[in-house]
N, C-alpha and C positions, 0 to 999 in steps of 0.2 A: 577752481571754484573759490578758494580762499586766497587772500593776500599773503604775503610772506610774514607779515606781522601777525595775521590772524592765525596761520598755522603755528607760529612760535607760541602764541598764548594758548592755543589749544594743547599743544604739546607739554607745556608747563603744567597746565591744569591736569592732563593725564598723569604726568609724573608725580604731581602732589597727590593724586587719589591713590595712586599705586603705593607711594610711600607711607600714606596714612593707613595702609593695611598692616604695617610692621610685620609682613611676611618675612619669615627667616631665610628663605631662599633667594630674596632680592639682593643684587649687589649694592655694595655701599656707594659706588660711583654711579654714573649715569645709568639709567635703566634704558636698554635697547627695545624699542618697539616700532611697529608700523601699523597704521589703520588705513582702511580705504572707505571713503565716504561716497555713496551713490547719491546723485542729485535727482532732480525731477525729470531730466531728460537724458538720454544716451550720451550726450556730450558734456554733461555736467557731473563731474566727479573729482575727488581729491584724494591723494595720497599724502599721509602725514607721517613723518619719522620724528623720533625723539631729537630734540634741538641739537645735540651733540653729533647726531648721525647725519645732519644737513648743514654743513659749514658754509657752503656756497651754493645757496638755493637758486633754481632757475626762476627768473622772474617773468611773469606773464602780464603784460601791461594791462590786458582786459580785467584779469583778477584783481589788480592793484587798483583800478578805477572802481570797482564794485565795493571796495572797502570803505564804508561811509565814515569810519573813525579816522582814516588817514589825514582827513582835513582838520580834526580836531586836535592833532598832536603837535 
């Protein structure tokens, strides 16, 4: 559903939100997490991991083409 760049941006924002809680049980290094996003159709979904947990992401050409920001970079 999301391009690799979008997944990295989402992951960074989630990490920032978690850091802002200043929760004492969070690790000082990369926070490990996974989220699953359900889309509008059964074929539309995304799994997003923390950036450090996804070093070599699988690239889906369809998802990359859907990212309208790609042409702006």
